[in-house]
C-alpha positions in Angstrom: -6.8 22.9 23.4 -9.6 24.0 21.1 -11.2 20.6 20.9 -10.8 20.4 17.2 -9.1 17.3 15.7 -6.0 17.8 13.6 -6.7 17.5 9.9 -4.0 16.5 7.5 -4.4 18.9 4.5 -3.1 17.9 1.1 -1.9 20.8 -1.1 -3.8 21.4 -4.3 -2.6 19.6 -7.4 -0.8 22.6 -8.8 1.3 23.1 -5.6 2.1 19.4 -5.1 5.7 18.6 -5.9 5.4 14.8 -5.5 2.8 12.4 -6.9 0.0 11.6 -4.5 -1.0 8.0 -4.0 -4.5 7.4 -2.6 -4.6 4.3 -0.4 -8.1 2.9 0.0 -8.1 0.4 2.8 -10.7 -0.2 5.6 -8.1 -1.7 8.0 -6.5 1.5 9.5 -3.4 -0.4 10.7 -2.7 -1.8 7.3 -3.6 1.5 5.6 -1.1 3.4 7.8 1.6 0.8 7.1 1.1 1.3 3.3 1.0 5.1 3.6 4.1 5.2 5.7 6.0 2.9 3.2 5.0 5.1 0.3 6.0 8.3 2.2 9.3 6.7 3.2 10.0 6.2 -0.5 9.5 9.8 -1.3 5.8 9.8 -2.4 2.8 11.7 -0.9 0.1 9.3 0.3 -3.3 9.7 1.9 -5.5 7.0 3.5 -9.2 6.7 2.6 -11.0 4.1 4.7 -13.9 3.3 2.4 -15.1 3.7 -1.1 -17.2 6.9 -0.4 -14.2 8.7 1.1 -12.1 7.5 -1.8 -14.4 9.0 -4.4 -14.5 12.3 -2.5 -10.7 12.3 -2.3 -10.3 11.5 -6.0 -12.5 14.6 -6.7 -10.7 16.8 -4.2 -7.1 15.7 -4.5 -6.6 14.4 -8.0 -4.3 11.5 -7.0 -1.7 10.1 -9.5 -2.3 6.4 -8.5 -4.8 4.6 -6.3 -4.1 1.5 -4.2 -7.5 -0.1 -3.7 -8.8 -2.8 -1.4 -11.8 -4.7 -2.7 -13.7 -5.7 0.4 -14.8 -2.6 2.2 -18.0 -1.4 3.9 -20.6 0.7 2.1 -19.0 0.8 -1.3 -16.6 -2.0 -2.3 -13.6 -1.8 -4.5 -15.4 -3.1 -7.6 -18.0 -0.3 -7.2 -15.2 2.3 -6.9 -13.5 0.9 -10.1 -16.8 1.0 -12.0 -17.4 4.6 -11.0 -13.8 5.7 -11.8 -14.0 4.2 -15.3 -17.4 5.8 -16.0 -16.2 9.3 -15.1 -14.3 10.6 -18.2 -12.3 13.1 -16.0 -10.7 10.3 -14.0 -11.1 7.2 -16.1 -7.4 6.8 -16.7 -6.4 6.9 -13.0 -4.0 3.9 -12.5 -5.4 1.6 -9.9 -3.6 -1.2 -8.1 -6.0 -3.6 -6.4 -4.7 -5.0 -3.1 -7.0 -7.7 -1.7 -7.3 -11.0 0.2 -9.5 -12.3 -2.7 -7.4 -14.9 -4.5 -10.1 -16.0 -7.1 -9.3 -15.9 -10.8 -12.8 -14.5 -11.6 -12.3 -11.5 -9.3 -8.8 -10.9 -10.8 -10.3 -11.0 -14.3 -13.2 -8.7 -13.3 -10.8 -6.2 -11.8 -8.8 -6.3 -15.0 -11.9 -5.8 -17.1 -12.7 -2.8 -15.0 -9.3 -1.3 -15.8 -7.2 -2.2 -12.8 -3.5 -1.8 -13.7 -2.4 -4.4 -11.3 -3.7 -7.0 -8.7 -1.8 -8.0 -5.6 -3.1 -10.5 -3.0 -2.6 -10.1 0.7 -0.3 -10.8 2.4 2.1 -8.9 0.2 5.6 -7.5 0.3 5.6 -3.7 0.9 8.7 -3.1 -1.2 7.0 -4.9 -4.1 3.9 -2.7 -3.7 5.9 0.5 -3.6 7.9 -0.7 -6.7 4.7 -1.3 -8.6 3.3 2.1 -7.6 6.5 3.8 -8.7 6.4 1.9 -12.0 2.9 3.3 -12.8 4.2 6.8 -12.1 7.0 6.5 -14.7 6.2 8.2 -18.0 5.5 5.8 -20.8 8.1 5.4 -23.5 6.9 5.6 -27.0 
């Protein structure tokens, strides 16, 4: 053993055959469950455990969709949404907010910041996967 931890490498955007979903969730158990459900349904998925890691992954991996928790240490989900929308290169990244916050004001604020969808915990995994896949469908004119 070399003592180095195994690192899951994601292929560059050009080499990727399936859409990548970036799951931003500070609860590793829940994050792993979401990532596994997405992978089981034929998507690539990666877990970021806070907003800082999420923004690095957005720059490095160019995900197709983000599933974003709001309550996280260091940089919360609203901060991530604001930064995404301010960056012209990634301002159109579809984001599904998944959170334990039930308040209407938070839901409206997430919508104002450009969230494509808002799901409260607890939630049905099949429903989340379906919503992710719906965002990946090309729009019909």
